[in-house]
N, C-alpha and C positions, 0 to 999 in steps of 0.2 A: 266436380260438384256443379249441378245446373242452377239456373236462376231461381227456380221454385224452391229448391233446397236452401239456397242462400237466403231467400225471402223468409222462409220459415224460421231460420236461425235468427235473423234480424228481428222478426216479430216476437220471438220468444224473449229476447233480451229487452226489446222495447216494452213489452208487457210488464217485465220486472221493474223497469224504470218509471213507467207511466201506466199503472194498472187500470186507471179510470178511462184511458183513451180508447176510442173506437178505431183500432188500427185499420180496419177495412175501409174507413172513410178517408184515409190519407191519400192525397193526390201525389202521384209520383214526382211531380215537379215542385211541390210545395216544400218550403224549408221545414225540416223536421223539428227544429227548436220552436218555431212558431206554431206549427200544426199541433204539437203535443204540449205546448206551454211548459217546456223544460228549460232549465238554465244551462250555462256553459259547463258547470260541474257535472250535471246529468249527461250532457252530450259527451264529455270526456269519459265518463263511466261507460257509455255505450261503445265508444271506440275501443277502450281497454277490454271490455267483455268480448267484443268481436275479434280482437286480436288473439285473445286467449282461446276462445271457442273454435275459431277457424284456423289458427296457427299462421296468421298473416301479420305483416307489419304495415301499419298505416302511419307514415311520418306526418308530423305536424304540418309540413308544407302541402300535404294532400288533403287536409281537412276540408278545404273549400270544395273538393271534388265529391265529398260524401255528405254534403249538407242536406241533400234531398234523398228521398227513398230511391228514386230512379238512379241518381248518381251513385248512391251507395251500392246498389245491386250491380250496376255496370262496373264499378271499380273493383268490387270483390270478385266478380266473375272473371276478371282479368288476372287477379292475383292468387286465387285459390287453386 
């Protein structure tokens, strides 16, 4: 799976979590929780949905690596 496909899956899930957000305006280096104004529960739902959709495991110790869109895409590119 390439980065564009991963980004599409991430955006689909983010749209369900934060439907009012303009996902095209998210800076790749910006913290997703701050950019989307979501809480830790929503972030956890994002992680769980990504694990289910992509068949990957994101351990809690790696959450710091997926806090930004760029970090999330890079991390998933290595694990998918």
